[in-house]
N, C-alpha and C positions, 0 to 999 in steps of 0.2 A: 662724179668723182667722190662725193660725200657718201653715196650709197655704197660704192665699192669699199671705201675705208671702213664703213660700218660693218659690211660683210666680212671683211678681213681685218680685225682690230690690230694685228701685229704688223700690218703693211704700212709702208711709209711712202709718201708722194713727193718726189723731188722733180723741179722743173728748172730748165735754164734755156735761155735764148742769148745769143751774142749781143743783140740789140734789145735792151730792156729798159724798164723804168726804175731800176734799183735807186739811183740817186734821187729821183723825184719822190719816190715813195718814202725813203729814208728822211728826206728833208721834210716831208709833211708830217712824219712821225715826231720830228724835233719840234715842230710848230704846233701840232694839234694832238699828238699822242696816237695817231692812227693814220693809215695811208688814205689819201683822197685823190681824186682825179681833178686836175685843174683845166678849166676851159676859159678862153680869152675872147672878149668881144672888141675886136679891133675896130669895128665900125662905129663904136661909141667912144673911142678913146681920142682925146686931143694930144696927149703926150704919151710916147712909148719909149721906155728904157730897155734895151736889150743887153743882158749880161752874157754875152758869148752865145746867144741863141739865134740860130739861123731859121726863125719860125716861118719865113716865107718859102723856103726850099726843103725844109726837113721836118719829119715828125708826121704822125698819122692825120693831123688836121691841117697840114700846111696849105693845101689848095683852098680850103675855106678861109683860112687866115690871110692868104694872099689876096683873095677876093675881097674880103671885109677891109683889109688895110688899104686896098686900092680905092675903095669907095670914098675913104676920108682924104685921099690924095688928089682927088679931082677938083678942079677949079672951073665951074660952069656958071655963067650969068652972074646972078647976085651972090651965088655960093662961093665964097673965097676963102673959107675957114679951113685951111689944110692942117692935117695933123703934123706933128714934128716927131721925128725919130732920132734918138740917140743910141749909138751902138758902141759898146766896149767889147772888142774881140781880139782873139789871138792870131787869126789868119783871115784872109779875104773871104767874104761870103756873099750870097745873093742878097741877104738882108742888109749887110754892111754896104753894099754898093748902092742901097736905096737910102742911106742914112743922111740926114741933114747935117749931123755932127757925129763924127766917127773917131774913136780913140783906139789906137793900136796898143795893146798891152799883152803881156805874157799871160798864158792861161792861169798860172799861179798867182797872178796880181789881180785877177777879177774879184777874188774875195776881198781884197783891200778896198776896191772901189765900192763894192756892195756894203761893206762895213761903214765906209765913210758916209755914204748916202743915208744909211739907216741911222747912224749916230747924229747926223745933222737934222734929221727928221724926229729925233727924240724917241726912237724905238727903245723900249725898256731893256736895260742890262747889255746894251751894245755900245762899246767904245770905239772911237775912230782909230785908225791906223795911220802912221806917218806916210804921206804921199809926196811925190815930187811936186814942185810948184805948178807944173803944167797939169798934172793929174788933179790937183786940188782946185785949180781954177775951173777945170771941166766939171768937177763934182759940184762946185758952188752954183754954177749956171744951171745945172740939172735940178738941183734941190730947189732953187727958186722957181723954176718952171713947174715942177711937181707940186709945190705948195699952192701955186696959183691955179692949179687944175685938179683939186681934190675931187674924187668920184668920177673923174673923166681922164685918168691915166692908167697905164699898166707898166709894171715891172716884170719882166719875163726872163728866167734863168735858163742857161743853156742846158740841154740833156746831159752833157759830159761833165758839167760843173759839179763839185762835191756837194753832199747833202746840206752843208751849212749854207751855201749860196742860195739853195732853194728855200731853206727855212728863213733866211734873211729877206728874200723876195716876198714870201708870204707875209712877214712881219711888216714890210714897207707897204705893201698893198692894203693891209689892215689899217694902218695909220693913216693912209690917204683915203680912206673910206671908198676903196674901190670895189669891195666885196659886195656882190649882188648888183653891181653896176657894170663894170667892165671885166671883172673876174668872177667866175662862178665855180663853186665846188660841188662835185657829185661823188658818189660811191665809185670805187675803182671799177673799170670795165672788166679787169681780169677776175676770174672766179676766185683765185687764190693769190692775192697780192703779196707774195713773200719776197724776201731778198733772194734772188736767183742765184747770185754768186755765193752767198752763204749756204744756199741749199745744195749747190754743186760741191762746195767744200765738205759739207757734212756727208754727202754720199761718198766722196773719195775717202774720207776717214773711215767710214763704215766698211768700204771695200777693202782698205788696207788692213783693217782689224779683223777681216773674215767674218763680219756680222751680217752679211747679205747672202741669203740662200738662193734667191732667184731675182734677176735684173731683167725687167722688161722695157 
């Protein structure tokens, strides 16, 4: 791709897939200034908080994640230290069906839960939002559990959640010292990790303006 664009300097490369990582990449840009690929090690996590993420049944790594999560749910012999799963989600999911504690919320309210958790853990520049008494009690329990398991917890955002929820999840994992333990960052798998919706919109604008001579 880079060779082609070098050979034809006036060419532009646009890419779009209906299922993409736009929200995740934009969230990592908010947190780190650049897109990163996030990988989770559920086999090392004592506490997992899913923010509308069906990580057991969806996503390119869900088979590995389901395997690793199951390892920590087994109680055999003297090994009785099961992991604990909290799920805040807008609709029933496979991951939600496995939850020890499940909170049904609207999709638009997941950000409020994420902000409340981040504020309680003293993430910089994050202020809490008003929650119902039931939601606040749920958040208080989670925060206490996360504090007690620093370096052994995971906060994972749903792919369809907006970039701010992804950025908040990164910030919470950093505060909890999970990076390098249960959360690992790598370079993006995609050769060109652009915002695909923005790329498509740019192409549409160029077509409308008659600025495209050839579309392949």
